[in-house]
N, C-alpha and C positions, 0 to 999 in steps of 0.2 A: 504494500500500500504506500502510495506516495503522499507527500505533504498536501498536495492539491486535493486528495480525496477527503481530507478532514475539513475542508472549507465548505460550509453549508451552501446549497444552491438556492437561488431566489424562489424557484418553484420545483415541485417534485420531478418534473420531466424536462425542466429547462436545462440548457447547456451551461457549463461552468463559465462564470464571468471572470475576466482577467483582472477586474477591479480589486484593489487591495482593501477598500473600505468595506467593513462588514455591514450587511443589510439583512436583518432577519426577515423571513418571508411572512406574509400575512397568514395567520392560522386559518385552516379550512373550517367550515361550519361544523359544529359538533356532530351532527347527523352524518356528515361525510367522512368523519375520521375513522381510521381503523381501530379495532379494540385496543391496540397498544397506544395509539394516539389519544383515545378517549381516557384511558387510565392516566396518561401523562397530563392531560388537561385537568383532570380532577385533582391530581396531586399538586400541580402548579397553582391552581386556583385556591385550593384548600389551604396550602402552605404559603400563600402569598405573604410578602413582607409585613404588611399592616396586620394581618391576622396573627402572625407569629409574635409581633411586637405586643399586641394586646394580651395574648395568652401568657407570654413571658412576664409581663408586668403584673398580671393578676397572681401568677405563681409566686413571684418574688415578694409581692406585697403581702400575700398570705403568710409567707415564711418570715416576714420581717417583724411581726408582732402578733397581738391577739387577733384571732381569725377575722372577725368582721372589721376591726379597725385597720388591719393590714390590707385587706381586700379593698377597703375604701381608699387608701392611699394609692394602691395599684390602679384602681379605676380612675382616680383623678389624673394620674400620670398618663393613663391610656387615652384620655380625652385629647391630650395635647400631642401624644406620640403616635396614636393609632387612628382615632376617630377623625381628627382634623385633617391629616394627610389623605385619608380615604375620601373625605368630602371634597377636598381640592381636586382629586383625580376624577371623581364622579362629575363634578361641575365641568371640568375640562373636556371630558368625553361627550357630555351632553351638548356643549357648545361647539364641538367639532375641532377644538384645538389639539386634542389628543386622539390618537387613532384607536386606542384600546386601554383597558384598565391597567395592563402591565407596561404601557408606554414603550413599545418595542422600538420606536424611532428615537435614537439617541438625542437628536437636536431638540426634541419635544420634552425631554426630561429636566432640562435646566430650571425652567420657571417653577414647575410644581415641587421640585426638590428644594429650591431656594425658599419657597413659601413654607414648605414643611419644616425646614430648618428654623425659620422664625417661630413657628408654633412650638417646636421642641425647646427652643431657647426660652420662650415665655414660660413653658412648663418648668424648666430648671429654676428660673427666678422665683416662680410661685412656690414650688416645693421647698426651696431654700427658706423663703420667707415664712412659710407655715410650719417649718420644723419637721419635715417629712423624715421617716426612718432612713438611716444611713444607706441601707441596701437599695431602697427605692430611688433615693437621690443619686446614688452612684450609678445605678443602671441607666437612668435617664441621661446622665452626663456621658456615659459610655455610648449611648445611642446618638447623642449629639456629635461626639467625636467621629463615630462611624459615618454619620450623614455628611458631615463636613468633608471627610476624606473621600467619600463616594462622589460627592458633587465636584470636587477638584479633579478627580480622575475622569468623570463623565464629560467634563468640558472638552477633553481631548481624545477620549477613548471610551468605548462601551464596555462597562464592567457589569458583572451579574449582581444586581442588588438582591435578588432572591438568595444567592449563595452567601453574600455578605451578611445578611440578616440570619440565615439559617446557621451559618458557622458561628456567628457571635452568640446566638441563642444557646446553641449546644455547649459552647465553651462556658458560658455563665451558669448553665444548669449543672455542669460538672463541678464548677468552682463552689457552688452553693450546696448541692446535694451529694456530691461525692461520687464514687465509682458505681453506686447502685443505680444511677441513671445513665450509665454507659450506653445502653441500647438507644439512647436519644441520638447517637451518632447516625443511626439509620435514617433519621429525619433528614439530615443534611445529604445523605447519600440518595435518598428518594428525590429530593429537590434537584440535585445535580442530574440524576437520570431523566427526570421529566423535562428539564430545560434542554438537554441534548436531544431527546426524542422529538421535541417540538422545534428543534433547530433554532431556538431563541438565542443561543450563545455558542461560542466556540469553547473548546476545552480550556484554552488559555484564559478566557474571560471568567470561566467558572473557578479556575484555580486562583486567579487574582481576587475574585470576590471572597473566596474562602480565606485567603491570607489577610485581606483587609478586615473582615469580620472578626477573625480570631485575634488579630492584633488590637483592634478597637476594644475588644472585651477586656483587655488587660487594664484599661482605665478603671473598670469596676473593682479590680483588686486593690488599686491604689487608693480608692476613696471609701470603700466599704469597711 
């Protein structure tokens, strides 16, 4: 297999393009997908970055203190780090400025990522002012670091945000809960598989996202 065979094609039956710029293909309608593609779509949508962010914040929030109080802190953080970014994307898709909820076109990612960054920054300030538990505050700061890093890379190159969030989430789960959650690594593996099947990213973009997410998660260690 040559290196060219690893470059995704614009469409299933289209010839390879000599262009260097990566352009992910438009996904087919769900009904037209093969069973493998349908499974990949379900994984990719279910483990979308915003969904994972919300779930992680609730888990860490619950771990940070008394059950309901901790979940409340996690929910508050999730409003800024998960719900707000979801709303930004939904509005963009409805207005036609974004092609799809996963924003497959790199150039379209800059504005929603920048707006999401402002939302997360506001969350950091509010959580600090209200005296949020250290774990919740540290997690949101780690998310802010990851988002800033992803945005800087996205300006010049398409990186996998799916993998950045998945890798960061798995790293933080291992740091907080220890080896007993080691099977969570399968979550990151499933995300990588789904993005490859859908030809949304190249292997290099997935590896870069994994490295960025894992590195950003180290901020959590420094602050918690």
